[in-house]
VEXDREN-2710 file (C-alpha; in Angstrom, 1 decimal):
% VEXDREN-2710
k/r/px/py/pz
1/MET/11.1/-20.2/-11.2
2/ILE/8.0/-22.2/-12.9
3/VAL/4.3/-22.5/-12.5
4/ALA/4.5/-25.7/-10.5
5/ASP/6.6/-23.7/-7.9
6/LEU/3.8/-21.0/-7.5
7/GLU/1.3/-24.0/-7.4
8/LYS/3.2/-25.7/-4.5
9/TYR/4.3/-23.0/-2.3
10/ASP/1.1/-20.7/-3.0
11/PRO/-1.6/-23.2/-2.8
12/ALA/-4.2/-20.5/-1.7
13/GLY/-3.5/-18.7/-5.3
14/MET/-2.5/-15.2/-4.1
15/HIS/-0.3/-15.0/-7.3
16/LYS/-3.6/-15.5/-9.4
17/MET/-5.4/-12.6/-7.6
18/TYR/-2.3/-10.4/-8.2
19/ASP/-2.6/-11.5/-11.8
20/ARG/-6.2/-10.0/-11.6
21/TRP/-5.2/-6.7/-10.1
22/PRO/-5.9/-4.6/-13.2
23/LYS/-9.2/-6.2/-13.9
24/ILE/-10.2/-5.8/-10.1
25/ALA/-9.4/-2.1/-10.0
26/LYS/-11.3/-1.5/-13.3
27/GLU/-14.6/-3.5/-12.0
28/ALA/-14.3/-1.8/-8.7
29/PHE/-14.3/1.9/-10.4
30/GLU/-17.1/0.8/-12.6
31/SER/-19.0/-0.5/-10.0
32/ASP/-22.8/0.6/-8.8
33/LEU/-21.4/2.0/-5.4
34/GLU/-23.2/5.0/-4.7
35/PRO/-20.9/8.2/-4.5
36/ILE/-21.3/10.6/-1.6
37/ASN/-20.6/14.3/-1.6
38/PHE/-19.1/15.6/1.6
39/ARG/-19.4/19.4/2.0
40/ASP/-17.1/21.7/3.8
41/ILE/-14.4/19.1/4.8
42/LYS/-11.3/20.9/6.1
43/HIS/-9.6/17.8/7.3
44/ILE/-9.5/14.0/6.4
45/VAL/-8.5/11.3/8.7
46/PHE/-7.9/7.9/7.2
47/SER/-8.3/5.3/9.7
48/GLY/-7.0/1.4/9.2
49/MET/-4.6/-1.2/9.8
50/GLY/-2.3/-3.5/7.9
51/GLY/-3.5/-3.6/4.2
52/SER/-6.4/-1.2/5.2
53/GLY/-3.8/1.0/6.6
54/ALA/-1.7/1.1/3.3
55/ILE/-4.9/2.5/1.5
56/GLY/-4.7/5.5/3.7
57/ASP/-1.0/6.1/3.1
58/LEU/-1.9/6.1/-0.7
59/PHE/-4.4/8.8/-0.4
60/PHE/-2.3/10.9/2.1
61/SER/0.4/10.9/-1.0
62/ILE/-2.2/11.9/-3.4
63/LEU/-3.8/14.6/-1.1
64/SER/-0.3/15.9/0.0
65/LYS/-0.3/18.7/-2.6
66/THR/-3.8/19.9/-1.8
67/SER/-5.0/22.4/0.9
68/ILE/-6.8/19.6/2.7
69/HIS/-5.2/18.5/5.8
70/VAL/-4.8/14.6/5.9
71/THR/-3.9/12.5/9.0
72/ILE/-3.4/8.9/9.1
73/ILE/-4.3/6.8/12.0
74/LYS/-3.1/3.3/12.6
75/GLY/-4.2/2.6/16.0
76/TYR/-7.1/3.6/18.5
77/LEU/-7.0/7.3/19.0
78/LEU/-8.2/10.1/16.7
79/PRO/-5.8/13.5/16.9
80/LYS/-7.2/16.4/19.0
81/THR/-7.6/18.4/15.7
82/VAL/-10.8/16.6/14.5
83/ASP/-14.1/18.4/14.7
84/SER/-17.2/18.8/12.5
85/LYS/-15.3/19.7/9.5
86/THR/-13.3/16.6/9.7
87/LEU/-14.2/13.5/7.6
88/VAL/-12.9/9.9/9.0
89/VAL/-12.6/7.5/6.4
90/ALA/-12.7/4.2/8.3
91/THR/-11.6/1.0/6.1
92/SER/-11.4/-2.4/7.4
93/VAL/-11.4/-5.1/4.8
94/SER/-12.5/-7.9/7.4
95/GLY/-15.1/-5.4/8.9
96/ASN/-13.8/-6.5/12.6
97/THR/-10.4/-4.6/13.0
98/ILE/-10.8/-3.4/16.6
99/GLU/-8.6/-0.3/16.3
100/THR/-10.7/1.0/13.5
101/ILE/-14.0/0.4/15.0
102/THR/-12.8/2.2/18.2
103/THR/-12.0/5.3/16.0
104/VAL/-15.3/5.4/14.4
105/ARG/-17.0/5.3/17.9
106/SER/-14.7/8.3/19.0
107/ALA/-15.5/9.9/15.7
108/GLN/-19.1/9.6/16.4
109/SER/-18.9/11.3/19.8
110/LEU/-16.7/14.0/18.4
111/ARG/-19.5/14.9/15.7
112/CYS/-16.9/14.1/12.9
113/LYS/-18.3/13.2/9.7
114/ILE/-17.8/9.5/8.9
115/ILE/-17.6/6.8/5.9
116/CYS/-16.9/3.2/6.3
117/PHE/-15.4/0.6/3.9
118/SER/-15.7/-3.0/4.7
119/SER/-16.5/-6.5/3.4
120/GLY/-19.1/-6.5/6.4
121/GLY/-18.5/-7.7/9.6
122/LYS/-19.0/-5.6/12.9
123/LEU/-18.1/-2.5/11.0
124/GLU/-21.1/-2.7/9.0
125/LYS/-23.4/-3.7/11.9
126/ILE/-22.5/-0.6/13.7
127/CYS/-22.9/1.6/10.5
128/ASN/-26.5/0.1/10.0
129/GLU/-27.4/0.5/13.5
130/GLU/-26.0/4.2/13.8
131/LYS/-26.9/5.2/10.4
132/ILE/-23.4/5.8/9.2
133/PRO/-22.8/5.7/5.6
134/HIS/-21.1/2.3/4.5
135/ARG/-19.9/1.0/1.3
136/LYS/-19.6/-2.8/1.2
137/ILE/-16.7/-4.0/-0.9
138/PRO/-16.1/-7.8/-1.4
139/ILE/-12.6/-9.2/-0.1
140/PHE/-10.5/-10.9/-2.6
141/SER/-8.6/-13.8/-0.9
142/ASN/-7.3/-11.4/1.9
143/PRO/-7.0/-7.8/2.8
144/ARG/-3.5/-7.6/1.0
145/THR/-4.7/-8.7/-2.3
146/SER/-8.2/-6.7/-1.9
147/PHE/-6.0/-3.6/-2.2
148/PRO/-7.2/-2.4/-5.7
149/ALA/-10.8/-3.3/-4.9
150/TYR/-10.7/-0.7/-2.2
151/VAL/-8.6/2.0/-3.6
152/TYR/-10.7/2.4/-6.9
153/SER/-13.8/1.9/-4.9
154/ILE/-13.1/4.6/-2.5
155/LEU/-12.0/6.9/-5.5
156/LYS/-15.4/6.3/-7.2
157/VAL/-17.2/6.9/-3.8
158/LEU/-15.2/9.8/-2.6
159/ASN/-14.5/11.4/-5.9
160/SER/-16.0/14.8/-4.9
161/ILE/-13.1/15.6/-2.3
162/ILE/-10.4/13.5/-3.8
163/PRO/-9.3/15.6/-6.7
164/ILE/-8.2/13.0/-9.3
165/GLU/-10.0/13.3/-12.7
166/ARG/-11.5/10.3/-14.3
167/ASN/-9.0/10.3/-17.3
168/SER/-6.2/10.1/-14.7
169/ILE/-7.8/7.2/-12.9
170/GLU/-8.3/5.5/-16.0
171/GLU/-4.8/5.9/-17.0
172/SER/-3.8/4.6/-13.8
173/ILE/-5.7/1.3/-14.8
174/ARG/-4.3/1.1/-18.1
175/GLU/-0.7/1.5/-16.8
176/MET/-1.6/-1.5/-14.6
177/GLU/-2.7/-3.6/-17.4
178/MET/0.6/-2.9/-19.4
179/LEU/2.8/-3.6/-16.4
180/SER/0.7/-6.8/-15.6
181/GLU/2.1/-8.1/-18.9
182/LYS/5.5/-7.9/-17.7
183/ILE/5.2/-8.9/-14.0
184/SER/2.3/-11.6/-14.0
185/THR/2.9/-15.2/-13.7
186/LYS/2.4/-15.5/-17.4
187/ASN/5.9/-14.0/-17.7
188/LEU/8.2/-16.3/-15.6
189/SER/11.2/-15.1/-17.6
190/GLU/14.4/-12.8/-17.2
191/SER/12.3/-9.8/-18.6
192/ASN/9.9/-9.8/-15.3
193/PRO/11.0/-7.0/-13.1
194/SER/9.3/-8.4/-10.2
195/LEU/10.7/-11.7/-10.4
196/ASN/14.2/-10.1/-11.1
197/LEU/14.0/-8.1/-7.7
198/ALA/12.9/-11.3/-5.8
199/ASN/15.9/-13.4/-7.5
200/TRP/18.4/-10.8/-6.8
201/LEU/17.1/-10.2/-2.9
202/GLY/18.9/-12.6/-0.8
203/GLY/19.1/-10.9/2.5
204/ILE/17.0/-8.1/4.6
205/PRO/16.1/-5.3/2.1
206/ALA/16.7/-1.8/3.2
207/ILE/14.2/0.3/1.3
208/TYR/15.1/4.0/0.4
209/TYR/12.3/6.2/-0.9
210/PRO/11.7/10.1/-1.3
211/TRP/8.9/11.6/0.3
212/GLY/6.5/11.4/-2.4
213/LEU/6.7/7.6/-2.6
214/GLN/6.4/6.8/1.0
215/ALA/3.2/5.0/0.7
216/ALA/4.9/2.5/-1.9
217/ALA/7.9/2.2/0.6
218/ILE/5.4/1.2/3.3
219/ARG/3.3/-1.1/1.3
220/PHE/6.5/-3.0/0.3
221/LYS/7.8/-3.3/3.7
222/ASN/4.4/-4.7/4.9
223/SER/4.1/-7.2/1.9
224/ILE/7.6/-8.6/2.4
225/GLN/6.8/-9.0/6.0
226/GLU/3.4/-10.8/5.7
227/ASN/3.9/-12.7/2.3
228/ALA/7.6/-13.6/2.6
229/LYS/7.7/-13.8/6.3
230/THR/11.1/-12.0/6.6
231/HIS/12.4/-8.6/8.2
232/ALA/12.5/-5.2/6.0
233/ILE/13.6/-1.8/6.7
234/ILE/12.3/1.4/5.3
235/GLU/14.1/4.9/5.3
236/ASP/13.7/8.3/3.9
237/VAL/16.6/8.9/1.7
238/VAL/17.0/12.4/2.9
239/GLU/16.8/11.5/6.5
240/ALA/19.1/8.5/6.0
241/CYS/22.0/10.7/5.0
242/HIS/21.9/12.0/8.4
243/ASN/22.0/8.6/10.3
244/GLY/21.2/5.5/8.5
245/ILE/24.0/5.7/6.1
246/VAL/26.4/5.0/8.8
247/SER/25.2/1.5/9.6
248/TRP/26.9/0.6/6.1
249/GLU/30.1/1.0/7.6
250/LYS/29.7/-2.4/9.1
251/LYS/29.1/-5.6/6.7
252/SER/25.8/-7.4/6.9
253/ASP/23.2/-9.1/4.9
254/VAL/21.0/-6.1/4.4
255/GLN/20.6/-5.1/0.8
256/PRO/19.6/-1.4/-0.4
257/ILE/16.8/-1.0/-2.9
258/LEU/16.2/2.6/-3.9
259/LEU/12.7/3.8/-5.0
260/GLU/13.3/6.7/-7.3
261/GLY/10.7/9.0/-8.9
262/ASP/11.0/10.7/-12.1
263/GLU/10.1/14.0/-10.5
264/ASP/11.9/13.9/-7.3
265/TYR/12.9/17.2/-6.0
266/VAL/16.4/18.5/-7.4
267/LYS/18.1/17.9/-4.1
268/THR/16.6/14.6/-3.5
269/LYS/18.0/13.5/-6.9
270/GLU/21.4/14.9/-5.6
271/ARG/21.2/12.8/-2.7
272/TRP/20.6/9.7/-4.8
273/GLU/23.7/10.2/-6.8
274/ILE/25.6/10.6/-3.7
275/LEU/24.2/7.6/-2.1
276/LYS/24.9/5.7/-5.2
277/LYS/28.5/6.7/-5.1
278/PHE/28.9/5.8/-1.7
279/PHE/27.7/2.3/-2.2
280/LYS/29.7/1.7/-5.1
281/LYS/32.9/3.2/-3.3
282/SER/31.8/0.9/-0.6
283/ASP/31.5/-2.2/-2.8
284/ILE/27.6/-2.7/-1.8
285/ASP/25.2/-3.9/-4.5
286/TYR/22.2/-2.1/-4.7
287/LYS/19.1/-2.3/-6.9
288/GLU/17.2/0.6/-8.5
289/ILE/13.4/0.6/-9.1
290/PHE/12.1/3.8/-10.9
291/SER/8.3/5.0/-10.7
292/ILE/6.8/5.6/-14.3
293/LYS/5.8/9.1/-15.8
294/GLY/2.4/10.0/-15.3
295/ASN/0.0/11.1/-12.4
296/ILE/0.5/10.4/-8.9
297/LEU/-2.1/7.8/-8.6
298/SER/-0.4/5.9/-11.6
299/LYS/3.0/6.3/-10.3
300/LEU/2.0/4.9/-6.9
301/ILE/-0.3/2.2/-8.2
302/THR/2.1/0.6/-10.5
303/LEU/5.0/0.8/-8.2
304/ILE/3.0/-0.9/-5.5
305/TYR/1.8/-3.4/-7.9
306/LEU/5.4/-4.3/-9.0
307/LEU/6.7/-4.6/-5.5
308/ASP/3.8/-6.5/-4.1
309/PHE/4.1/-9.1/-6.8
310/ALA/8.0/-9.2/-6.1
311/SER/7.1/-10.0/-2.4
312/ILE/5.0/-13.0/-3.6
313/TYR/8.0/-14.3/-6.0
314/ILE/10.4/-14.0/-2.9
315/ALA/8.1/-16.1/-0.7
316/VAL/7.9/-18.9/-3.5
317/LYS/11.6/-18.7/-4.1
318/ASN/12.2/-19.2/-0.4
319/HIS/9.6/-22.2/-0.2
320/THR/7.2/-20.0/2.1
321/ASP/3.5/-19.9/1.8
322/PRO/2.4/-16.1/1.4
323/SER/-1.2/-16.5/2.6
324/PRO/-1.0/-17.7/6.4
325/ILE/-0.3/-15.2/9.0
326/GLN/0.1/-17.1/12.3
327/SER/1.8/-14.3/14.2
328/ILE/-0.9/-11.8/13.6
329/ASP/-3.5/-14.6/14.4
330/PHE/-1.8/-15.2/17.6
331/ILE/-1.6/-11.4/18.6
332/LYS/-5.4/-11.2/17.7
333/SER/-6.5/-14.0/19.7
334/ASN/-5.0/-12.9/22.8
335/LEU/-6.4/-9.3/22.5
336/ASN/-9.2/-8.6/25.0
END
C-alpha cells in the first residue's frame, strides 16, 4: 500500500483524521469545557448509537471495577432501575440521533440527572430549552473519527465520577502518540501492525475477546462494518468455548483474531492456550493482537486505535471508500 492508494480510495481523508487521533485527544482533554460535579450518583446510564455508542462501551469497561452500577443503552428505552440517583450520559455526535433523544426525554420524566454531549443539532436545542447540561464538542469528519474528541472531553467534564487520575489520562495520550509512529500513514511498511493485520485479513474476521476488552472488540466489529463494508463476528472467548468453537469444524472464509490482555484472568489465559492449540491442530491460521501494559484506559484506547486504523487499511486494500454509509442513510431516511 502506498500514499496514492489512500488518496484514491479514501478521498475524504479519514486516514488523515486517524493520523491526528493523539493530538485530537490531547486538545480535547486540555479544552476549556467546564467540568460538572454530580453528587450521590449510584447508577450511570450511557445512551448512544453507533460511534457514540462505542463511547459508552469504553466507559462501561473503565467503570466495571467500581461500585457504580453502569448500563449501556443502544436504543429507545431506559431500564426500569433508573431514578433520581441515576445519571444519564447521552451522546450523539450529530446531535440528531432519534434513539438518544428519546432516552433524554424519558430521563426527564423519570427525574434522572442528565448531561448531553453533541456537536449541536436537535439535542443541543432541547438542552438549551429544558436547561439540561450540555457540552458542545466539534465533529471531526464523522462520528467514527470523532471518537477520541468525545472520550477525552467526557473524561474532563465528568472526572468527578469517572475515577481515572490525570496522570493515567495523560499516560494514555502518550501511549497513543507512541503507537501512532507505528500505525499511521507515515509508516506504510511491514513494521506497521495495523497494516499487517489488514494485509493478513482476506475473509470475514471472527474477533475473540476476554470480558475486559469487550469495548475494543465491539468497536472493531463496528469499524470493519462501516469502514470496510464487510461482515464481522465477535465472540467472548470463554462463551465461545461452549458453542462458537463448533463452527470451526466446517471450512469457511472466516478468520480468527484473538484480542488478548496481559492481565487476563488465569482461567481465561488457559482458554486462550487451548483455543490456539485447537486452531493449530485444525490447521486454521489465526492472528493475535495484544493489549499494552498500563491502566485500563491506555489499554483500551490504544487497542481501539490500532484496530480502527486497520479497518481503514482494509477498506483501501479492497478499493472501498470508508466514508459513505449509504445503508445507514437509507434506514434513517425511512424512519418516521
